[in-house]
N, C-alpha and C positions, 0 to 999 in steps of 0.2 A: 577697490582700495579699502583696506581694513581700518578699524577704529584708531589704531595708533597713528597711521598716516594722516587720518582726518584731524586728529588732535595736533599733530605736528603742523599741518596746514594752518589751523587756527592760531597756534602759538606763534608761528612765523608772521602771520598777519598782525597780531597784537604787538608782539615785541619788536618786530621790524618796523611796524608803523610808528610805534612810540619813539624809537631811535631816530627815525627820519623826521618825525614831527618836532622832537626836541631841537634837532639841528636847525630846522626851519624857524621854530619859535625864537631861538636866540638871534636870528637875523631879522625876522619880520615883525615880531611882537615882543621885544625885550621889556618894554614898560608894563605890558599886560601880565607878564610872568611874575612881576613883583606886586601885583595888585591883589590884596587879600579879599576884597569884595568880589572880584571876578572868580577867584578860586572857590570861595564859599558858594556863590550862585552856581558855578559850573559843577561843583561836587554834588550839590543837592539835586540838580537836574540829572546828572549822571547816575546817581543812586536810584532816583525815581525811574529812569529809563531801564536800568539794570533789573529792577523789580519786575517791570513789565516783560522784559525779555525772558527772565527766569520763569515767570508764570506761563507764558506761551510755550516755552520749551518743555515745561512739565506737562502741560495739557497734551501737546503733540506727542511727547515721549510715551505717556501713559496710553494714549490712543493707539500708537503703534504696538506697544507691548500687549495690550488687551486684544486687538483685532488683527495684528500682523504676524502673529506667531502661532504656529500649530506644531505641537511636539516639543521636544526638548532641544532648544537652540541656545547658542551662546548669547549673552547680553548684546544688545544693539543689532542683532540679526533679525531679519523677517523672512517669511516664506509665503506670505499671503498679501495680496494687493489690498490696501486699505482705502476705502472710499467713505468713511464715516467721520463724523465730527468735522474738524477743519479741512480734512482731506476730501470732503464731499464737494467743496467749492474752490479748492486750489490744490495743485499737486505738491507744492513745496512750502507748506505753512511754517514748518520749523526753520527753514532757511530764511523765510521772510522775517521771522522774529530774530533769528541770529544775525541777520544783516545789520541790526541795530546794536549788536554787542560791541563792535568797534567804536561806534559813536558814543555809547555809554562809557567805554574805557577812556576815550579821548576826553570826554567831559570830566570824568573823575580825575584824570591827570591834569585837567585845567589847560589843555593844549589847544589853542585856537587853530594851529596848523593841522592838527589831527582832525578836528571837526570840519574845517573848511576844505582841506586838500586831501588828506590821507584817507579819511572815511569814504568819500565818493570813489576813490580808486579801489579801495578794498571791496566795495559793493560790486564794482565792475568785475573784479577778480572772482568774487563769489558767484556772480552770474555765469562767468566762463566755466567755473568749476562745476556748476549744475549742468550746463550744456555739454561739457566734454567728459565728465565723470559720472555724475549722478544719473542723468537720463539714459546714457548708454547702458549702465549697469542695470537699471530698472527694465529696459527693453530686453536685455539678455535674460533676466530673471523671470519676467512675466509675459514676454512676447506680445501676441496680438491683444491680450487684455489691456496691457499698458498702452499700446497704440490707440486703442479705443478711448481709454482714459485721457490720453493727450488731446484727442480730437474734441472730447466733451468738456474737459475741465482745464481752465487756464493754469499756467505755472504759478501765478500770483493773482490775488484778488483783493482789492481794497474796499469792496462794498462793505458798508457797516454791518450787515447781517453776517457776512463771512468773517469779519474781524471779531465779532462777538463770539463766534465759534472758536476762534483762536485762543480766547481767554477763559472759556467756560467748558467744564467737563460735560460730556454727553455719554449716554450708554449706547 
């Protein structure tokens, strides 16, 4: 699956989720939608979370660009298995960070339905995307090396030392 298809996947999650959440909010939380204190607190929390997501995506993206590319490849393409930085302790650190993007989006929108209902469903869809698209692609690309990596490194890792790697540049 190419970069455009991945972008379409994320756009569908965010925009489709927003439409569904707005419809739910009008039925379930109409008074909260008119509460300016909720919207201010939600906006600030969403912007803070978005900053963390962007930082982690930048760190993982630079790690992939620095260690995952040999030769002249198109942007977002890799041809080397990366096991450095956050990839040393989890296979999908960028996806872990990006799983919080819909939550940040829902908070910025001030949508309780997005936060409570849509976001967990989108995390499940992201997990299915990893299992059905990302992992099979990596297995085709890297073969036995990726199988070993799967046995040695979990898909996600919430240990504090691993999370620190997610937000910190390493060489």
